[in-house]
N, CA, C and O of each residue as an XYZ file, in Angstrom:
900
protein
N      11.544      3.480     16.876
C      10.944      3.696     15.566
C      10.072      4.910     15.544
O       9.218      5.031     16.422
N      10.205      5.777     14.658
C       9.192      6.701     14.509
C       8.530      6.616     12.919
O       9.246      6.259     11.983
N       7.284      6.933     12.746
C       6.735      6.719     11.525
C       6.675      8.089     10.877
O       6.311      9.087     11.498
N       7.080      8.099      9.485
C       7.069      9.324      8.787
C       5.711      9.924      8.234
O       4.696      9.238      8.115
N       5.769     10.981      7.978
C       4.508     11.511      7.641
C       3.750     10.890      6.456
O       2.529     10.790      6.341
N       4.794     10.455      5.514
C       4.131      9.526      4.379
C       3.622      8.199      4.595
O       2.704      7.646      3.988
N       4.451      7.681      5.694
C       3.735      6.264      6.138
C       2.458      6.522      6.849
O       1.490      5.778      6.688
N       2.428      7.598      7.663
C       1.116      7.824      8.328
C       0.090      7.970      7.296
O      -0.969      7.348      7.373
N       0.377      8.816      6.271
C      -0.537      9.043      5.217
C      -0.958      7.876      4.535
O      -2.137      7.772      4.197
N      -0.086      6.935      4.280
C      -0.400      5.611      3.516
C      -1.296      4.883      4.500
O      -2.386      4.471      4.102
N      -0.876      4.675      5.885
C      -1.804      3.915      6.787
C      -3.135      4.509      6.843
O      -4.083      3.727      6.910
N      -3.391      5.916      6.824
C      -4.670      6.402      6.947
C      -5.512      5.975      5.816
O      -6.664      5.596      6.026
N      -4.999      6.012      4.599
C      -5.563      5.413      3.319
C      -5.929      3.988      3.354
O      -6.968      3.545      2.864
N      -4.846      3.141      4.080
C      -5.009      1.837      4.056
C      -6.341      1.512      5.128
O      -7.179      0.648      4.868
N      -6.365      2.135      6.038
C      -7.568      1.896      6.941
C      -8.905      2.251      6.395
O      -9.906      1.975      7.056
N      -9.007      2.872      5.178
C     -10.163      3.018      4.553
C     -10.434      1.868      3.555
O     -11.571      1.686      3.120
N      -9.449      1.138      3.213
C      -9.364     -0.054      2.300
C      -9.761     -1.235      3.183
O     -10.676     -1.982      2.838
N      -9.083     -1.412      4.318
C      -9.343     -2.566      5.214
C      -9.234     -2.031      6.652
O      -8.502     -1.077      6.913
N      -9.934     -2.627      7.529
C      -9.756     -2.091      9.025
C      -8.563     -2.600      9.681
O      -8.047     -2.026     10.639
N      -8.097     -3.742      9.136
C      -6.851     -4.269      9.823
C      -5.619     -4.335      8.799
O      -5.702     -4.140      7.587
N      -4.483     -4.642      9.508
C      -3.300     -4.641      8.608
C      -2.211     -5.647      9.428
O      -2.254     -5.827     10.645
N      -1.394     -6.160      8.668
C      -0.168     -6.888      9.310
C       1.136     -6.186      8.758
O       1.363     -6.100      7.551
N       2.024     -5.661      9.797
C       3.230     -5.226      9.530
C       4.156     -6.647      9.384
O       4.297     -7.509     10.251
N       4.704     -6.624      8.108
C       5.708     -7.841      7.984
C       7.145     -7.326      8.133
O       7.377     -6.132      7.946
N       8.033     -8.114      8.434
C       9.527     -7.700      8.649
C       9.865     -7.079      7.350
O       9.385     -7.610      6.348
N      10.641     -6.005      7.206
C      10.991     -5.270      6.178
C      10.369     -3.793      6.091
O      10.009     -3.176      7.094
N      10.289     -3.328      4.874
C       9.930     -1.962      4.611
C       8.714     -1.832      3.664
O       8.541     -0.765      3.074
N       7.896     -2.829      3.498
C       6.815     -3.142      2.555
C       5.489     -3.025      3.323
O       5.359     -3.761      4.301
N       4.614     -2.293      3.039
C       3.181     -2.478      3.531
C       2.130     -2.896      2.272
O       2.227     -2.588      1.084
N       1.250     -3.581      2.843
C       0.303     -4.021      1.819
C      -1.010     -4.161      2.337
O      -1.032     -4.517      3.515
N      -2.166     -3.976      1.767
C      -3.475     -4.193      2.079
C      -4.387     -4.608      1.016
O      -3.968     -4.531     -0.138
N      -5.618     -5.053      1.238
C      -6.595     -5.431      0.206
C      -8.048     -5.291      1.117
O      -8.177     -5.331      2.340
N      -8.975     -5.133      0.170
C     -10.226     -5.085      0.659
C     -10.819     -6.448      0.578
O     -10.183     -7.317     -0.019
N     -12.155     -6.770      1.202
C     -12.898     -7.975      1.104
C     -14.281     -7.595      0.700
O     -14.899     -6.712      1.294
N     -14.821     -8.331     -0.420
C     -13.916     -9.231     -1.391
C     -12.933     -8.305     -1.939
O     -12.970     -7.075     -1.924
N     -11.985     -9.139     -2.462
C     -10.635     -8.349     -2.882
C     -11.015     -7.814     -4.355
O     -11.083     -8.554     -5.337
N     -11.244     -6.484     -4.371
C     -11.313     -5.704     -5.675
C     -10.225     -4.529     -5.751
O     -10.032     -3.846     -6.757
N      -9.572     -4.406     -4.579
C      -8.397     -3.435     -4.571
C      -7.288     -4.024     -3.689
O      -7.537     -4.425     -2.553
N      -5.989     -4.074     -4.257
C      -4.908     -4.557     -3.630
C      -3.841     -3.308     -3.733
O      -3.670     -2.764     -4.824
N      -3.167     -2.895     -2.625
C      -2.199     -2.023     -2.681
C      -0.928     -2.317     -1.978
O      -0.907     -2.934     -0.913
N       0.169     -1.858     -2.597
C       1.431     -2.075     -1.886
C       2.187     -0.817     -1.979
O       1.992      0.000     -2.879
N       3.187     -0.646     -0.895
C       3.851      0.633     -0.715
C       5.252      0.243     -0.118
O       5.333     -0.729      0.632
N       6.158      0.860     -0.387
C       7.657      0.912     -0.028
C       7.630      2.053      1.101
O       7.165      3.150      0.791
N       8.086      1.846      2.327
C       8.189      2.997      3.241
C       9.410      3.125      3.735
O      10.147      2.145      3.630
N       9.864      4.198      4.311
C      11.289      4.446      4.858
C      11.748      3.670      6.129
O      12.925      3.542      6.466
N      10.585      3.132      6.844
C      10.827      2.421      8.120
C      11.163      0.968      7.862
O      10.780      0.359      6.863
N      11.854      0.487      8.766
C      12.049     -1.172      8.560
C      11.697     -1.866      9.821
O      12.348     -1.845     10.865
N      10.542     -2.506      9.579
C       9.879     -3.322     10.562
C      10.547     -4.587     10.847
O      10.670     -5.428      9.956
N      11.028     -4.800     12.137
C      11.743     -6.027     12.564
C      10.919     -7.184     12.820
O      11.360     -8.304     12.565
N       9.747     -7.019     13.306
C       8.951     -8.027     13.732
C       7.634     -7.972     12.995
O       7.253     -6.888     12.555
N       6.869     -9.130     12.820
C       5.514     -9.375     12.252
C       4.594     -8.827     13.481
O       4.595     -9.265     14.631
N       3.855     -7.825     12.988
C       2.835     -7.320     13.921
C       1.571     -7.120     13.321
O       1.448     -6.558     12.233
N       0.499     -7.616     14.076
C      -0.900     -7.517     13.484
C      -1.778     -6.574     14.236
O      -1.919     -6.645     15.457
N      -2.388     -5.653     13.449
C      -3.290     -4.746     14.192
C      -4.680     -4.817     13.586
O      -4.910     -4.584     12.400
N      -5.655     -5.181     14.560
C      -7.001     -5.396     14.248
C      -7.752     -4.067     13.842
O      -8.486     -4.134     12.857
N      -7.653     -3.043     14.413
C      -8.319     -1.774     14.220
C      -7.258     -0.755     13.925
O      -6.681     -0.184     14.851
N      -6.971     -0.499     12.628
C      -6.012      0.354     12.152
C      -6.389      1.748     12.538
O      -5.502      2.453     13.019
N      -7.638      2.252     12.385
C      -8.030      3.558     12.796
C      -7.877      3.812     14.175
O      -7.418      4.893     14.543
N      -8.209      2.940     14.977
C      -7.901      3.156     16.335
C      -6.444      3.297     16.743
O      -6.127      4.097     17.624
N      -5.564      2.545     16.129
C      -4.211      2.463     16.307
C      -3.598      3.772     16.011
O      -2.731      4.257     16.738
N      -4.143      4.471     14.713
C      -3.685      5.706     14.358
C      -4.310      6.922     15.278
O      -3.624      7.914     15.526
N      -5.482      6.796     15.703
C      -5.949      7.775     16.669
C      -5.191      7.749     17.872
O      -5.051      8.821     18.461
N      -4.673      6.715     18.348
C      -3.897      6.497     19.730
C      -2.534      7.259     19.319
O      -2.126      8.122     20.096
N      -1.870      7.010     18.243
C      -0.652      7.657     17.787
C      -0.942      9.256     17.818
O      -0.150     10.007     18.388
N      -2.098      9.734     17.188
C      -2.308     11.126     17.096
C      -2.413     11.818     18.606
O      -2.258     13.023     18.803
N      -2.705     10.826     19.640
C      -2.713     11.610     20.860
C      -1.321     12.059     21.349
O      -1.251     12.943     22.203
N      -0.140     11.452     20.812
C       1.157     11.945     21.219
C       1.656     12.938     20.182
O       1.452     12.795     18.976
N       2.347     13.988     20.740
C       2.908     14.981     20.029
C       4.203     14.594     19.301
O       4.581     15.299     18.365
N       4.891     13.531     19.671
C       6.078     13.013     19.147
C       6.188     11.638     19.491
O       6.989     11.244     20.339
N       5.379     10.860     18.837
C       5.329      9.415     19.369
C       6.673      8.489     18.780
O       7.204      8.697     17.690
N       6.987      7.686     19.519
C       8.134      6.649     19.172
C       7.562      5.335     19.570
O       6.969      5.178     20.638
N       7.774      4.269     18.580
C       7.178      2.907     18.843
C       8.466      1.988     19.110
O       9.545      2.095     18.526
N       8.155      1.124     20.045
C       9.128      0.069     20.132
C       8.285     -1.403     20.237
O       7.486     -1.694     21.126
N       8.674     -2.231     19.111
C       7.697     -3.442     19.007
C       8.412     -4.518     19.746
O       9.633     -4.671     19.694
N       7.539     -5.305     20.484
C       7.991     -6.485     21.097
C       7.135     -7.709     20.523
O       6.325     -7.458     19.631
N       7.255     -8.864     20.934
C       6.546    -10.009     20.376
C       5.009     -9.811     20.547
O       4.250    -10.167     19.646
N       4.523     -9.218     21.752
C       3.107     -9.307     21.886
C       2.399     -7.811     22.037
O       1.188     -7.696     22.222
N       3.206     -6.803     21.945
C       2.749     -5.506     22.015
C       3.666     -4.571     21.545
O       4.841     -4.895     21.370
N       3.160     -3.168     21.265
C       4.072     -2.128     20.731
C       4.041     -0.974     21.911
O       2.933     -0.526     22.207
N       4.979     -0.570     22.463
C       5.077      0.427     23.248
C       5.243      1.689     22.619
O       6.200      1.960     21.893
N       4.198      2.557     22.929
C       4.159      3.990     22.153
C       4.687      4.954     23.188
O       4.048      4.972     24.240
N       5.665      5.709     23.102
C       6.129      6.695     24.130
C       6.255      8.122     23.369
O       6.660      8.256     22.214
N       5.856      9.099     24.182
C       5.990     10.516     23.660
C       7.564     11.045     23.838
O       8.035     11.178     24.968
N       8.233     11.295     22.808
C       9.473     11.645     23.070
C       9.589     12.968     23.587
O      10.682     13.246     24.080
N       8.657     13.893     23.584
C       8.528     15.182     24.190
C       8.394     15.123     25.758
O       8.818     15.973     26.541
N       7.689     13.899     26.087
C       7.460     13.688     27.433
C       7.495     12.175     27.906
O       6.472     11.521     28.109
N       8.683     11.730     28.047
C       8.786     10.196     28.243
C       7.927      9.666     29.232
O       7.762      8.446     29.256
N       7.344     10.401     30.065
C       6.381      9.829     31.160
C       5.068      9.485     30.641
O       4.256      8.853     31.317
N       4.801      9.956     29.246
C       3.613      9.517     28.739
C       3.748      8.356     27.812
O       4.394      8.609     26.796
N       3.279      7.118     27.930
C       3.224      5.972     27.044
C       2.027      5.194     27.230
O       1.177      5.390     28.098
N       2.025      4.203     26.260
C       0.959      3.238     26.353
C       1.294      1.821     25.475
O       2.059      1.881     24.512
N       0.810      0.844     25.788
C       0.944     -0.501     25.185
C      -0.207     -0.744     24.266
O      -1.365     -0.657     24.675
N       0.076     -1.031     23.093
C      -0.906     -1.526     22.205
C      -0.689     -2.961     21.767
O       0.371     -3.254     21.215
N      -1.634     -3.880     21.980
C      -1.310     -5.381     22.006
C      -1.714     -5.808     20.384
O      -2.584     -5.254     19.711
N      -1.007     -6.727     20.036
C      -0.961     -7.351     18.692
C      -2.188     -8.163     18.598
O      -2.813     -8.492     19.606
N      -2.523     -8.473     17.468
C      -3.607     -9.384     17.199
C      -3.087    -10.494     16.351
O      -2.209    -10.317     15.507
N      -3.690    -11.726     16.612
C      -3.071    -12.918     15.921
C      -3.305    -12.981     14.404
O      -4.369    -12.527     13.983
N      -2.431    -13.491     13.557
C      -2.557    -13.191     12.126
C      -3.790    -13.960     11.655
O      -4.362    -13.598     10.627
N      -4.214    -14.984     12.346
C      -5.430    -15.759     12.003
C      -6.716    -14.921     11.940
O      -7.713    -15.282     11.314
N      -6.627    -13.837     12.597
C      -8.055    -12.907     12.714
C      -7.754    -11.714     11.767
O      -8.473    -10.716     11.816
N      -6.756    -11.788     10.946
C      -6.437    -10.598     10.221
C      -6.431    -10.956      8.696
O      -6.472    -12.118      8.291
N      -6.376     -9.866      7.899
C      -6.353    -10.158      6.449
C      -5.107    -10.400      5.927
O      -4.289     -9.490      6.058
N      -4.699    -11.586      5.265
C      -3.412    -11.788      4.665
C      -3.392    -11.249      3.265
O      -4.367    -11.523      2.564
N      -2.384    -10.491      2.729
C      -2.276    -10.046      1.329
C      -1.495    -11.072      0.689
O      -0.513    -11.538      1.265
N      -1.880    -11.500     -0.561
C      -0.943    -12.473     -1.353
C       0.161    -11.994     -1.844
O       0.119    -10.769     -1.954
N       1.232    -12.527     -2.218
C       2.247    -11.958     -3.055
C       1.692    -11.917     -4.585
O       1.271    -12.964     -5.078
N       1.691    -10.865     -5.239
C       1.523    -10.755     -6.504
C       2.337    -11.321     -7.336
O       3.548    -11.155     -7.196
N       1.817    -12.111     -8.380
C       2.550    -12.548     -9.493
C       3.008    -11.590    -10.387
O       2.487    -10.477    -10.319
N       3.989    -11.819    -11.320
C       4.302    -10.857    -12.477
C       3.324    -10.690    -13.345
O       2.921    -11.710    -13.905
N       2.785     -9.584    -13.635
C       1.765     -9.157    -14.468
C       2.261     -8.906    -15.905
O       3.315     -8.306    -16.116
N       1.485     -9.374    -16.869
C       1.879     -9.032    -18.466
C       2.011     -7.674    -18.687
O       1.543     -6.886    -17.865
N       2.655     -7.237    -19.810
C       2.653     -5.964    -20.274
C       1.305     -5.245    -20.400
O       0.270     -5.837    -20.705
N       1.379     -3.966    -20.154
C      -0.030     -3.275    -20.098
C      -0.494     -3.168    -21.704
O       0.349     -3.126    -22.600
N      -1.818     -3.132    -21.941
C      -2.376     -3.107    -23.179
C      -2.634     -1.583    -23.566
O      -2.730     -1.141    -24.711
N      -2.722     -0.892    -22.406
C      -2.774      0.636    -22.683
C      -2.453      1.191    -21.480
O      -2.625      0.601    -20.413
N      -1.927      2.456    -21.598
C      -1.341      3.359    -20.401
C      -1.790      4.716    -20.502
O      -1.951      5.147    -21.644
N      -2.050      5.554    -19.428
C      -2.275      6.961    -19.610
C      -1.858      7.417    -18.276
O      -1.536      6.665    -17.356
N      -1.888      8.868    -18.230
C      -1.629      9.625    -16.884
C      -2.997     10.111    -16.302
O      -3.994     10.420    -16.955
N      -2.850     10.117    -14.985
C      -4.163     10.469    -14.236
C      -3.504     11.455    -13.047
O      -2.947     11.033    -12.033
N      -3.673     12.705    -13.366
C      -3.230     13.745    -12.357
C      -4.021     13.861    -11.271
O      -5.197     13.496    -11.281
N      -3.386     14.423    -10.160
C      -4.058     14.652     -8.949
C      -5.344     15.676     -9.210
O      -6.384     15.537     -8.565
N      -5.204     16.564    -10.066
C      -6.264     17.551    -10.463
C      -7.438     16.742    -11.099
O      -8.619     16.947    -10.815
N      -6.961     15.718    -12.066
C      -8.019     14.754    -12.713
C      -8.674     14.108    -11.734
O      -9.904     14.141    -11.790
N      -8.146     13.514    -10.827
C      -8.324     12.716     -9.830
C      -9.561     13.510     -8.942
O     -10.680     13.050     -8.715
N      -9.064     14.739     -8.543
C     -10.182     15.473     -7.823
C     -11.370     15.775     -8.502
O     -12.454     15.685     -7.926
N     -11.264     16.144     -9.734
C     -12.408     16.337    -10.597
C     -13.383     15.181    -10.569
O     -14.574     15.392    -10.339
N     -12.895     13.911    -10.805
C     -13.688     12.805    -10.856
C     -14.392     12.683     -9.521
O     -15.608     12.494     -9.499
N     -13.703     12.780     -8.437
C     -14.409     12.500     -7.107
C     -15.400     13.750     -6.871
O     -16.512     13.496     -6.409
N     -15.093     14.942     -7.132
C     -16.034     16.265     -7.111
C     -17.226     15.994     -7.826
O     -18.335     16.011     -7.291
N     -16.984     15.690     -9.273
C     -18.195     15.642    -10.077
C     -19.004     14.508     -9.742
O     -20.225     14.625     -9.837
N     -18.415     13.255     -9.304
C     -19.289     12.062     -8.882
C     -20.232     12.541     -7.696
O     -21.436     12.284     -7.720
N     -19.667     13.215     -6.704
C     -20.421     13.590     -5.635
C     -21.566     14.487     -6.184
O     -22.726     14.137     -5.966
N     -21.310     15.615     -6.876
C     -22.167     16.612     -7.188
C     -23.198     16.157     -7.871
O     -24.368     16.438     -7.611
N     -22.714     15.223     -9.038
C     -23.755     14.872    -10.025
C     -24.525     13.549     -9.570
O     -25.457     13.109    -10.244
N     -24.091     12.936     -8.395
C     -24.678     11.725     -7.797
C     -24.466     10.576     -8.903
O     -25.328      9.712     -9.060
N     -23.371     10.599     -9.608
C     -23.125      9.674    -10.647
C     -21.922      8.602     -9.948
O     -20.829      9.019     -9.563
N     -22.302      7.321     -9.877
C     -21.414      6.409     -9.176
C     -20.387      5.879    -10.030
O     -19.469      5.296     -9.452
N     -20.344      5.960    -11.324
C     -19.512      5.176    -12.320
C     -18.545      6.101    -12.996
O     -18.863      7.235    -13.354
N     -17.255      5.538    -13.172
C     -16.226      6.215    -13.921
C     -15.897      5.232    -15.061
O     -15.762      4.024    -14.867
N     -15.771      5.849    -16.309
C     -15.551      4.980    -17.447
C     -14.288      5.674    -18.187
O     -14.323      6.786    -18.714
N     -13.211      4.845    -18.131
C     -12.024      5.286    -18.929
C     -12.153      4.642    -20.359
O     -12.311      3.430    -20.508
N     -12.072      5.560    -21.427
C     -12.234      5.133    -22.731
C     -11.040      5.540    -23.606
O     -10.653      6.707    -23.666
N     -10.482      4.548    -24.268
C      -9.349      4.947    -25.303
C     -10.141      4.782    -26.886
O     -10.976      3.901    -27.092
N      -9.753      5.700    -27.841
C     -10.280      5.523    -29.038
C      -9.257      5.995    -30.046
O      -8.815      7.143    -30.105
N      -8.874      4.814    -30.967
C      -7.899      4.869    -31.740
C      -8.190      5.816    -32.907
O      -7.233      6.188    -33.587
N      -9.500      6.266    -33.217
C      -9.698      7.154    -34.240
C      -9.474      8.555    -33.950
O      -8.904      9.309    -34.738
N      -9.966      8.937    -32.709
C      -9.806     10.212    -32.172
C      -8.438     10.578    -31.548
O      -8.028     11.718    -31.326
N      -7.776      9.350    -31.293
C      -6.564      9.303    -30.594
C      -6.588      9.955    -29.074
O      -5.639     10.514    -28.525
N      -7.736      9.770    -28.603
C      -7.858     10.509    -27.248
C      -8.291      9.289    -26.219
O      -8.966      8.302    -26.509
N      -7.779      9.591    -25.073
C      -8.269      8.755    -23.840
C      -9.045      9.725    -22.832
O      -8.570     10.759    -22.363
N     -10.299      9.222    -22.585
C     -11.176     10.189    -21.697
C     -11.548      9.441    -20.493
O     -11.406      8.223    -20.386
N     -12.013     10.188    -19.618
C     -12.640      9.789    -18.305
C     -13.933     10.541    -18.140
O     -14.051     11.764    -18.060
N     -14.997      9.529    -18.095
C     -16.292     10.006    -18.119
C     -17.031      9.528    -16.762
O     -17.181      8.338    -16.486
N     -17.463     10.561    -15.971
C     -18.259     10.307    -14.822
C     -19.760     10.191    -15.090
O     -20.288     11.184    -15.589
N     -20.413      9.280    -14.870
C     -21.812      8.927    -15.192
C     -22.599      8.060    -14.276
O     -22.144      7.738    -13.178
N     -23.719      7.689    -14.677
C     -24.612      6.779    -14.163
C     -24.994      5.795    -15.078
O     -25.953      6.046    -15.808
N     -24.303      4.499    -15.192
C     -24.574      3.584    -16.232
C     -25.981      3.008    -16.090
O     -26.593      2.685    -17.108
N     -26.531      2.862    -14.869
C     -27.877      2.345    -14.622
C     -29.042      3.247    -15.124
O     -30.158      2.771    -15.336
N     -28.755      4.544    -15.305
C     -29.882      5.467    -15.760
C     -29.378      6.024    -17.065
O     -28.521      6.906    -17.106
N     -29.968      5.449    -18.200
C     -29.552      5.982    -19.537
C     -30.151      7.219    -19.842
O     -29.767      7.738    -20.890
N     -31.063      7.863    -19.130
C     -31.712      8.986    -19.190
C     -31.001     10.205    -18.525
O     -31.389     11.372    -18.550
N     -29.802      9.669    -17.881
C     -29.224     10.794    -17.117
C     -28.236     11.527    -17.970
O     -27.235     10.979    -18.432
N     -28.582     12.921    -18.185
C     -27.685     13.775    -18.989
C     -26.513     14.301    -18.208
O     -25.699     14.996    -18.817
N     -26.337     14.059    -16.974
C     -25.374     14.748    -16.288
C     -24.023     14.015    -16.162
O     -23.539     13.728    -15.067
N     -23.414     13.716    -17.396
C     -22.287     13.173    -17.508
C     -21.224     14.263    -17.516
O     -21.372     15.378    -18.015
N     -20.004     13.752    -16.830
C     -18.950     14.793    -16.895
C     -17.712     14.131    -17.469
O     -17.286     13.056    -17.047
N     -17.103     14.888    -18.541
C     -16.181     14.275    -19.380
C     -14.874     15.071    -19.374
O     -14.890     16.284    -19.586
N     -13.761     14.412    -19.137
C     -12.505     15.141    -19.336
C     -11.434     14.270    -20.061
O     -11.280     13.071    -19.828
N     -10.693     15.006    -20.984
C      -9.789     14.414    -21.710
C      -8.503     14.035    -21.095
O      -7.968     14.969    -20.497
N      -7.866     12.920    -21.082
C      -6.599     12.663    -20.246
C      -5.442     12.568    -21.147
O      -4.324     12.777    -20.675
N      -5.594     12.249    -22.511
C      -4.500     12.055    -23.511
C      -4.931     12.242    -24.801
O      -5.818     11.505    -25.230
N      -4.393     13.216    -25.589
C      -4.739     13.477    -27.107
C      -3.816     12.755    -28.044
O      -3.931     13.029    -29.239
N      -2.988     11.942    -27.707
C      -2.031     11.328    -28.475
C      -2.035      9.724    -28.370
O      -1.034      9.053    -28.621
N      -3.151      9.235    -28.011
C      -3.291      7.805    -27.937
C      -3.069      7.102    -29.091
O      -3.662      7.504    -30.092
N      -2.339      6.128    -29.189
C      -2.105      5.191    -30.538
C      -2.332      3.936    -30.285
O      -1.719      3.169    -31.028
N      -3.127      3.361    -29.343
C      -3.491      2.040    -29.306
C      -4.802      1.553    -29.641
O      -5.459      2.248    -30.417
N      -5.324      0.445    -29.182
C      -6.535     -0.102    -29.688
C      -7.749      0.512    -28.901
O      -7.528      1.087    -27.835
N      -9.054      0.404    -29.407
C      -9.994      1.026    -28.469
C     -10.254      0.097    -27.186
O     -10.241     -1.131    -27.277
N     -10.475      0.734    -26.067
C     -10.982     -0.023    -24.899
C     -11.848      0.838    -24.021
O     -11.809      2.056    -24.195
N     -12.549      0.375    -23.187
C     -13.492      0.864    -22.245
C     -13.282     -0.017    -20.966
O     -13.188     -1.244    -20.949
N     -13.227      0.813    -19.934
C     -12.922      0.263    -18.545
C     -13.929      1.000    -17.656
O     -13.934      2.224    -17.521
N     -14.784      0.155    -17.059
C     -15.811      0.913    -16.017
C     -15.413      0.424    -14.589
O     -15.299     -0.754    -14.250
N     -15.213      1.581    -13.773
C     -15.029      1.402    -12.426
C     -16.038      2.095    -11.719
O     -16.440      3.202    -12.079
N     -16.507      1.435    -10.628
C     -17.449      2.196     -9.786
C     -16.512      3.154     -8.854
O     -15.443      2.768     -8.382
N     -17.069      4.479     -8.651
C     -16.303      5.395     -8.040
C     -15.946      5.039     -6.562
O     -14.989      5.575     -6.002
N     -16.697      4.170     -5.984
C     -16.264      3.640     -4.607
C     -14.961      3.051     -4.617
O     -14.310      3.041     -3.572
N     -14.491      2.548     -5.693
C     -13.125      1.835     -5.770
C     -11.971      2.837     -5.837
O     -10.794      2.477     -5.801
N     -12.352      4.083     -5.935
C     -11.179      5.005     -6.011
C     -10.717      5.369     -4.329
O     -10.672      6.524     -3.905
N     -10.466      4.421     -3.681
C      -9.881      4.545     -2.340
C      -8.408      4.600     -2.295
O      -7.682      3.789     -1.720
N      -7.972      5.846     -3.094
C      -6.576      5.992     -3.383
C      -6.128      7.459     -2.706
O      -7.014      8.251     -2.387
N      -4.819      7.763     -2.516
C      -4.286      8.929     -2.057
C      -4.408      9.779     -3.291
O      -4.163      9.351     -4.419
N      -4.804     11.022     -3.018
C      -4.896     11.924     -4.225
C      -3.445     12.182     -4.601
O      -2.696     12.503     -3.678
N      -2.973     12.093     -5.758
C      -1.783     12.149     -6.349
C      -1.541     12.054     -7.751
O      -2.604     11.829     -8.331
N      -0.541     12.138     -8.553
C      -0.316     11.835     -9.915
C      -0.013     10.543     -9.934
O       0.769     10.051     -9.120
N      -0.666      9.797    -10.964
C      -0.472      8.447    -11.244
C      -0.311      8.011    -12.788
O      -0.913      8.552    -13.716
N       0.560      6.989    -12.904
C       0.625      6.373    -14.233
C      -0.429      5.300    -14.052
O      -0.464      4.673    -12.993
N      -1.366      5.032    -15.116
C      -2.333      4.004    -15.154
C      -2.147      3.161    -16.205
O      -2.030      3.587    -17.354
N      -2.100      1.831    -15.881
C      -2.024      0.725    -17.022
C      -3.322     -0.054    -16.921
O      -3.870     -0.223    -15.831
N      -3.762     -0.480    -17.940
C      -4.688     -1.689    -18.125
C      -4.034     -2.901    -18.375
O      -3.322     -3.087    -19.362
N      -4.268     -3.758    -17.474
C      -3.500     -5.031    -17.514
C      -4.423     -6.331    -17.726
O      -5.268     -6.687    -16.905
N      -4.150     -6.988    -18.930
C      -4.892     -8.231    -19.231
C      -6.403     -8.089    -19.379
O      -7.139     -9.072    -19.291
N      -6.867     -6.835    -19.608
C      -8.284     -6.609    -19.721
C      -8.971     -6.843    -18.423
O     -10.197     -6.949    -18.406
N      -8.274     -6.929    -17.346
C      -8.847     -7.433    -16.131
C      -8.920     -6.153    -14.944
O      -9.888     -5.881    -14.234
N      -7.683     -5.528    -14.973
C      -7.531     -4.720    -13.841
C      -6.794     -3.345    -14.234
O      -6.138     -3.310    -15.275
N      -6.886     -2.332    -13.493
C      -6.083     -1.293    -13.724
C      -5.020     -1.130    -12.756
O      -5.365     -1.359    -11.597
N      -3.936     -0.826    -12.919
C      -2.544     -0.559    -11.987
C      -2.358      1.042    -12.034
O      -2.212      1.687    -13.072
N      -2.387      1.509    -10.882
C      -2.182      2.957    -10.655
C      -0.893      3.031     -9.873
O      -0.900      2.682     -8.693
N       0.280      3.488    -10.485
C       1.677      3.765     -9.954
C       1.706      5.109     -9.564
O       1.765      5.952    -10.459
N       1.673      5.482     -8.343
C       1.939      6.906     -7.817
C       3.274      7.398     -8.237
O       4.268      6.679     -8.129
N       3.326      8.634     -8.724
C       4.475      9.352     -9.294
C       5.244     10.053     -8.356
O       6.303     10.568     -8.714
N       4.772     10.154     -6.982
C       5.333     11.122     -5.888
C       5.742     10.262     -4.790
O       6.437     10.749     -3.899
N       5.357      8.915     -4.744
C       5.967      8.112     -3.627
C       5.768      6.553     -4.081
O       4.925      6.277     -4.935
N       6.482      5.670     -3.550
C       6.540      4.260     -3.951
C       5.198      3.489     -3.611
O       5.167      2.626     -2.733
N       4.309      3.782     -4.211
C       2.859      3.289     -3.936
C       2.064      2.949     -5.143
O       2.012      3.674     -6.136
N       1.459      1.834     -5.017
C       0.778      1.180     -6.272
C      -0.629      0.460     -5.780
O      -0.808     -0.283     -4.814
N      -1.432      0.867     -6.634
C      -2.801      0.194     -6.330
C      -3.202     -0.651     -7.574
O      -2.877     -0.332     -8.718
N      -3.924     -1.739     -7.263
C      -4.324     -2.554     -8.309
C      -5.941     -2.725     -8.090
O      -6.436     -3.041     -7.008
N      -6.653     -2.479     -9.238
C      -8.251     -2.288     -8.897
C      -8.905     -3.061    -10.118
O      -8.693     -2.757    -11.292
N      -9.587     -3.922     -9.773
C     -10.365     -4.808    -10.716
C     -11.507     -4.042    -11.501
O     -12.260     -3.287    -10.886
N     -11.618     -4.224    -12.733
C     -12.552     -3.405    -13.495
C     -13.934     -4.076    -13.207
O     -14.046     -5.178    -12.671
N     -14.907     -3.343    -13.595
C     -16.396     -4.020    -13.385
C     -16.618     -4.749    -14.635
O     -16.053     -4.465    -15.691
N     -17.541     -5.792    -14.464
C     -17.762     -6.820    -15.390
C     -18.380     -6.237    -16.794
O     -18.362     -6.963    -17.788
N     -18.876     -5.038    -16.854
C     -19.419     -4.579    -18.012
C     -18.568     -3.682    -18.929
O     -18.940     -3.051    -19.918
N     -17.281     -3.771    -18.353
C     -16.225     -3.244    -19.404
C     -16.036     -3.842    -20.599
O     -16.495     -4.983    -20.655
N     -15.460     -3.402    -21.659
C     -15.287     -4.158    -22.759
C     -14.095     -3.501    -23.492
O     -13.687     -3.972    -24.554
């Protein structure tokens, strides 16, 4: 088995969400952080035949990066990594028992979204850069039925005197009810891409990637309304 560039990209992102992962039989990857405020699911091109647990995902990816053309063969207890450009180079990486790893629950069917909007890769980059430059840890998505706009505001909610807010308009044709969703910027552990964003049950946002089969579920912070 070879891992595609997209799968490697997803795994690198998942290693920032949780240090470990379980490859379940099939073509679906999933992860969550602890405590669970972020869950992600992805459909990949590879089909994993065996359940295989990895305790240190960053270490596993670093080992793969040592090979110019890695090929993986999974057994019950370990995966053999061979360099197809030089088959004399190989290593074994041993599995970790599932009891020592994070199990991601199967998500139940969610209700229809109460609000939806687009978040482009450019918008996401602006949020990340402005948060770092302004040292503002909070992102507030707001929908206003009077102005018909959805905005993203980067700010510091704990400092009411902070004038360094950064505002960008995401939608100028919003027709729903007023809403405000607060997320700490540290929750944006997502691949930079274009997303459709849904506010679900006034509890979480679902970000569906528009360039690959990848979805994130992020719980909103308690002072949202």
